[in-house]
C-alpha positions as CSV (number, residue, x, y, z in Angstrom):
1,M,-64.2,-51.5,94.0
2,P,-61.9,-54.5,94.9
3,A,-60.7,-56.5,91.9
4,E,-62.6,-59.6,93.0
5,A,-65.9,-57.6,93.0
6,E,-65.6,-55.9,89.6
7,E,-68.2,-56.4,87.0
8,C,-67.9,-56.1,83.2
9,P,-69.2,-52.7,82.1
10,G,-72.6,-52.8,80.5
11,S,-73.8,-55.7,82.7
12,V,-77.4,-55.5,83.9
13,S,-76.4,-54.5,87.5
14,A,-73.7,-52.0,86.5
15,A,-74.1,-48.3,87.1
16,A,-72.0,-45.3,86.5
17,I,-71.2,-43.1,89.4
18,V,-71.3,-39.4,88.7
19,E,-70.1,-37.0,91.4
20,S,-71.3,-33.4,91.6
21,S,-69.9,-31.0,94.1
22,T,-71.8,-32.6,97.1
23,N,-73.9,-35.5,95.7
24,V,-73.2,-38.9,94.3
25,I,-75.6,-39.9,91.6
26,L,-76.0,-43.4,90.2
27,V,-76.6,-43.4,86.5
28,P,-77.7,-46.7,84.9
29,V,-75.4,-48.0,82.2
30,S,-77.0,-49.3,79.0
31,T,-77.8,-53.0,79.1
32,E,-77.5,-53.2,75.4
33,P,-74.7,-55.6,74.5
34,R,-71.7,-54.2,72.7
35,W,-71.2,-57.1,70.2
36,L,-67.8,-58.0,68.9
37,D,-67.2,-57.4,65.2
38,D,-65.6,-60.1,63.1
39,R,-62.0,-58.9,63.7
40,Q,-62.5,-58.7,67.5
41,Q,-64.3,-62.1,67.6
42,Q,-61.4,-63.7,65.7
43,A,-58.8,-62.0,68.1
44,W,-60.8,-63.1,71.2
45,R,-61.1,-66.7,70.1
46,A,-57.4,-66.8,69.2
47,F,-56.4,-65.3,72.5
48,Y,-58.8,-67.6,74.5
49,G,-57.8,-70.7,72.6
50,A,-54.1,-70.1,72.8
51,S,-54.0,-69.1,76.4
52,S,-56.3,-72.0,77.5
53,H,-54.1,-74.4,75.5
54,L,-50.8,-73.1,77.0
55,L,-52.1,-73.1,80.6
56,D,-53.4,-76.6,80.1
57,Q,-50.0,-77.7,78.8
58,L,-48.2,-76.1,81.7
59,D,-50.5,-77.7,84.3
60,R,-50.2,-81.1,82.7
61,Q,-46.4,-80.9,82.6
62,L,-46.1,-79.8,86.2
63,Q,-48.6,-82.6,87.3
64,R,-46.6,-85.2,85.3
65,D,-43.1,-84.1,86.2
66,A,-43.4,-82.5,89.6
67,D,-46.6,-83.9,91.0
68,M,-48.1,-80.4,91.5
69,P,-50.7,-78.3,89.8
70,H,-49.6,-74.9,88.2
71,A,-51.4,-73.1,91.1
72,Y,-49.0,-74.7,93.6
73,Y,-46.0,-73.9,91.5
74,E,-47.1,-70.2,91.3
75,I,-47.4,-70.1,95.1
76,L,-43.9,-71.6,95.6
77,V,-42.4,-69.1,93.0
78,T,-44.1,-66.1,94.6
79,L,-42.8,-67.1,98.1
80,S,-39.3,-67.8,96.7
81,E,-39.1,-64.3,95.4
82,S,-40.2,-62.7,98.7
83,P,-37.9,-61.4,101.4
84,G,-37.3,-64.3,103.9
85,R,-39.3,-66.5,101.5
86,E,-42.5,-65.5,103.3
87,L,-45.6,-63.4,102.8
88,R,-48.8,-62.5,104.6
89,M,-51.6,-64.9,103.4
90,S,-53.6,-61.9,102.2
91,E,-50.7,-60.6,100.1
92,L,-50.0,-64.0,98.7
93,A,-53.6,-64.3,97.6
94,E,-53.4,-61.0,95.8
95,L,-50.1,-61.7,94.1
96,T,-51.3,-65.2,92.9
97,R,-54.7,-63.8,91.9
98,S,-56.4,-66.3,94.1
99,S,-59.3,-66.1,96.5
100,R,-58.3,-66.3,100.2
101,S,-60.3,-69.5,100.7
102,R,-58.7,-71.2,97.6
103,L,-55.2,-70.0,98.7
104,S,-55.8,-71.3,102.2
105,H,-56.7,-74.7,100.8
106,A,-53.7,-74.8,98.6
107,V,-51.3,-73.7,101.4
108,A,-52.8,-76.4,103.6
109,K,-51.9,-79.0,100.9
110,L,-48.4,-77.6,100.5
111,D,-48.0,-77.7,104.3
112,E,-48.9,-81.4,104.3
113,R,-46.1,-81.9,101.8
114,G,-43.7,-80.0,104.0
115,W,-43.2,-77.4,101.2
116,V,-44.8,-74.4,103.0
117,C,-45.4,-73.7,106.7
118,R,-48.1,-71.4,107.9
119,R,-47.7,-69.4,111.2
120,D,-49.3,-66.5,113.0
121,H,-48.0,-63.1,112.2
122,P,-46.1,-61.8,115.2
123,G,-47.4,-58.3,115.0
124,D,-51.0,-59.1,114.0
125,R,-53.1,-61.7,115.9
126,R,-55.5,-62.1,113.0
127,G,-52.9,-62.3,110.3
128,Q,-50.9,-65.4,109.1
129,L,-47.7,-65.8,107.2
130,A,-46.9,-68.5,104.6
131,Q,-43.2,-69.4,104.4
132,L,-41.5,-71.5,101.8
133,T,-39.5,-74.3,103.5
134,D,-36.2,-75.6,102.3
135,A,-38.0,-78.8,101.1
136,G,-40.4,-76.5,99.2
137,F,-37.6,-74.6,97.6
138,E,-36.0,-77.8,96.6
139,A,-39.2,-79.0,95.0
140,L,-39.4,-75.7,93.1
141,R,-35.8,-75.9,92.0
142,Q,-36.4,-79.4,90.6
143,A,-39.7,-78.4,88.9
144,A,-38.4,-75.1,87.4
145,P,-36.4,-76.5,84.4
146,G,-39.2,-78.6,83.0
147,H,-41.7,-75.7,83.5
148,V,-39.4,-73.2,81.8
149,E,-38.9,-75.6,78.9
150,C,-42.7,-76.0,78.5
151,V,-43.1,-72.2,78.6
152,R,-40.4,-71.8,75.9
153,S,-41.7,-74.6,73.6
154,G,-45.3,-73.6,74.1
155,L,-44.9,-69.8,73.7
156,F,-41.5,-68.2,73.0
157,D,-40.1,-70.7,70.4
158,R,-43.2,-69.9,68.3
159,L,-42.6,-66.2,68.3
160,T,-40.1,-63.8,66.7
161,D,-38.3,-61.3,69.0
162,D,-40.6,-58.5,67.6
163,Q,-43.6,-60.6,68.5
164,V,-42.4,-61.2,72.0
165,D,-42.0,-57.4,72.4
166,Q,-45.6,-56.9,71.0
167,L,-46.9,-59.6,73.3
168,N,-45.4,-57.9,76.3
169,V,-47.0,-54.5,75.3
170,I,-50.4,-56.1,74.7
171,M,-50.4,-58.2,77.9
172,S,-49.2,-55.3,79.9
173,A,-52.0,-53.2,78.6
174,L,-54.5,-55.9,79.5
175,A,-52.9,-56.3,83.0
176,G,-53.4,-52.6,83.7
177,G,-50.3,-50.8,82.7
178,G,-46.5,-51.0,83.0
179,T,-44.5,-53.8,81.5
180,L,-44.9,-57.1,83.2
181,D,-41.3,-57.2,84.4
182,Q,-41.8,-53.8,86.1
183,R,-44.7,-54.9,88.3
184,S,-45.0,-57.1,91.4
185,S,-46.5,-60.0,89.5
186,N,-44.4,-63.1,90.0
187,G,-42.1,-64.4,87.3
188,N,-42.9,-68.1,86.9
189,D,-40.3,-68.3,84.1
190,R,-37.3,-67.4,86.2
191,E,-35.0,-69.6,88.1
192,P,-36.0,-69.9,91.8
193,R,-34.1,-67.6,94.1
194,G,-32.3,-68.7,97.2
195,K,-32.6,-67.3,100.7
């Protein structure tokens, strides 16, 4: 099932698929909620509150200092780290965890600013490429130091080295395995890369 169509286990419409040698059988999953215990509720609220607060800080800093929302910054970073500073729109949507329609709207806004250009894919009439322009790279280069300082002050300056290691393990488990620096997810905390 595609990531955008996943449902939480135990939801009313969820069903388990059991395969026998020749048949696929849908087995209803219990609709009884699996309530959080006190420890889990405390951890959930701490995670949700801290991540929401940090993401809000990052977005406000980028809006104030670079006149762009965090979503635009993430697109620019992802393109800057790609060969030729370009990606297929579908791949860019996946890497930025964005719907195709939301990404298309964002790329149109970035195109208006001259930071990204969109063009047809030469080998696929239906596909399009988004490419980071020199002006877009410069906007990213100027935005990056303030963004990184906000990441440092909002997250890493508050943690010990051991806590950073623990955070990496925990977030990697939540993200589906592998450490975050081993996967194709973009690194919004790194200096933008040149051509």
